[in-house]
N, C-alpha and C positions, 0 to 999 in steps of 0.2 A: 769853707768860709772860715775863714782866719780869727775871725771876732769871737766863733764859738766855742766855750770851753765846757769841761764834764769835771766837777768833782770826784766822780768816780772811775772815771778812765783816768786822771791826774794819779787815784793811788794806788792803780793800776799799772802803771808807769814807774811809778817812785816804789814802788814793792819789786815791781821785777829784777830792776835795778841794785837791788840789794842784795843781789846772788847773779846775776850775769853781768859782767862786767861792760865799758864803755864801749868797747870793741867786740861786743858780743859774744865774748865765749867768756867759761869759768869752767873751775874744775871743782863739783861736786862731791860729797863723800857720803855714802848711805852708811846709816848708822841704823837700819830698822828691822834686819834679819829677825831677834829674838822674838819679837814680833808671831812671828810662825814658830819660827824652831823652841824656844825657850831657853836658847843658847847664844852665845855670841858675843861682843870684847866685853870685854871688865870698864864698868862704869867707868871708872878713871880715862881709860883710853879715848875718852870722850875732850877731857882736856886737854891731850899729846895732841889730838885730831887736831881741835882749834890752835892749837900755837902754831902751827903751821899755814896759819891763815888761810885756807880755802873760801873759794867764794861762797858757796853754799854749804848746809849740813841738810839732809833727807833724816829727821828721826821719828820717834815715836812722841805721845805726848808727855810718856812718865819722863826719856831724858829732856826734853823739850821741859817739864818741869823742875826736874831736879837739878839742871844746869843752867839756869839762867843769864849766869854772868860770863859763864866761857862762853855760851851760842851769840852772845852779843859780837861777837869779834867777824860774826859770818853772818849771812842770808840766812832764813831758819824758813825749812821747804817740811811741812810736819806731816806725814802718813795719817792718814783719816779712813784709810779703811783695813777689812783684819774680820774676825771670828771665825779662821777656819786655820787649825794648826796641824801642823808635821806627826802631833802627837795623835791625831786620828789614823790608825794605818789602812781605813778604806775610803778616804776623802776624794772621789776620783774626780767630782763636778767642783763649778766655784760657787760657792757656798759664802763669798764673803762678803762682809757689809758695811757700810757706811758708818762707822762708830765716831766720827766726829763731823759736826757740820763747819760749814763757814764761819758761823759768829763763834765757834769756840778755836777756831786756828786765828782770828781776831785777836779775841783776848787772853790767847797765851803768845800773844807777840809773832804770830808765824807772818811771813812774808809771800808765805805759796804753799798752795798746797798738795798731794800727791797723793795717785790711786792707781791702780792695777786694771788693764785692762785687755781683753782674748780676745780681738776680731778673727772669724774665723775657729772660733772652737766652737765645741757642739752647744754650748748652751750660752753663744755671745752675747745672745740678749740680756742678761743678767748684767755685766759690766757696763756694755755700751750704755744700756737703762739708768745705772750708777754714775757714771761719767756725765751725761746732761743733763742726771739732776744736779750734782754737783757742780757742771758751769752754769747752771740757771743761778744757782745761788749764789756763786762766786762774783756772779757780774755786778749781782745789787752791792755786793761792797767792795768792788776794783780787786779782787782776792785772787793773782794767777792760778792755773791749772795746771800740774806738770802729771801728763797719760804715761806712764807705764806700758808701755805698748809691747805685749807679745803674745805673736801671731801662732793658734792656734793653740796659745798656754802653754803652761811649761814639760807638759806631754806630746808635745810640739805635734798635735792634729794636722798639721799641714808643715811641710817643711819651710826651714831660716834662710831661705833663696833673699835673692836683692827684692824679688818680685812681692813677694810674701809678705817681707819687713815696712818696705815702700808703699804696699795697697795698706798694711795696720797703719802706719802711723798718717798717714792723710787722711784716715777714716776719725782718727782722735782728733787729728786738725778741724774737718770738718764739723765735728762734734762740736767743737769748741776748745778745743787742750791750748793753753797757751805754750807750751813748752813739754818735746817728746823724749822720754828715755827709752829707748831701746837695744838690740843688738846691732855691730856692726855684720853684715853679710860678709862672705871667705869669696873669692880675695878681697882687701878692704878697699882696694881703688873701686867696687860697683856701689858705694854708697853714696856716690852723685848720685845712683837711680835712685833710693833714697829721700833725696835730700831735692829732686826737681821737681817731685810734684808737692813735697809739706811745707805749706804756707808758714813753720813754727821751726826754731830751733832745734835741734838734734843731738841728744846728749848719750853720748855711746855708756853702755854698762858694762865692768868690768868682767862681771860671771866666776867663777870659780877661780882661785886663789893662784897666780901663773906660777910656773919653775923658778925664776927670778924676781927679783923687783927691776932689774936693769930692762928686764921683756915687758912688764909693767908699764915703765916709762916712754919704752919703745915705744909699745901699742897707741900709746897715747898722744905720744907727736903723729905717730900714721894715721889717726882716725881723722886729728886736727887738722894735717897735709891734706888729706879726702874732702873736705871739706864739715867737717860738725862743729858746730860748737862749743865741742869740749867732752866731758868721761865725766860718770857718773860711778865711784867705784866706791864697795865696799871692803871687801876682805883682803883688797891688793893695798889695803891703806891701810886700817886697821890690823890688821894680821900682821903690819912690817914689824922688823923689832924697835923701830924707831918710829912710828907715824906721824910726828911733826915736821922729822928729815924727810918723810916719802909726801906728803904733801909740798911742800916744801921744791920739791924736784918737778914733781906733775905741774906746778902752777907754770914754774919755769919752761916749761915744753909747751903748756898750754897757749902761753899768752906770747909766747917770743915768737909766735907768726902775723 
């Protein structure tokens, strides 16, 4: 019934368009690893990245609070989970918690929220229940949820092949994630298997810094050509000698298709 409308649904549509372009693709830049590592980009790098005009920035509460004017140039995706750091040498299980909720994200001006999800990990129920809880909360406010889908967790309890990446992404989408961030299988051509069963846009993470910036740009072009909605790169952007120029190069190849 086209005569039925929803303010909440309209809010989610408007927020999503803040970080995903009209053609359904986006360059997202992740500036959030410092939440777990205590290391990462210098604060001023945030402004250098945003001058390149990425579609969205995935970042922490402090960055969002510290750089509101710079972040106004792009969509803001707030990292809302944490509570386990690399300073703990014995941390082998998923001890993450939701540090912020949907209302706090809305208060700081976020257009979406993001959290880690580990389907296939021994204690997968922890992250799957966090995702469900966050989805339920965000649905009431029209706030999109991006799930960072890591099959088996970073310890690779299960192989990162096309089947497990595809199943993990779909599980997150079935719980209610509006967008997925995950790795691309090898070869990249197998990405179609991931996309086939996932009714949510998939953004490919960049992982460790690649050997050259040209390689990172080519990789972005490869995954988008294979059907991805775009990329979500961290170190391959803010670790560049010129983050602004690197963002512009990525925007050029992602939005070219």
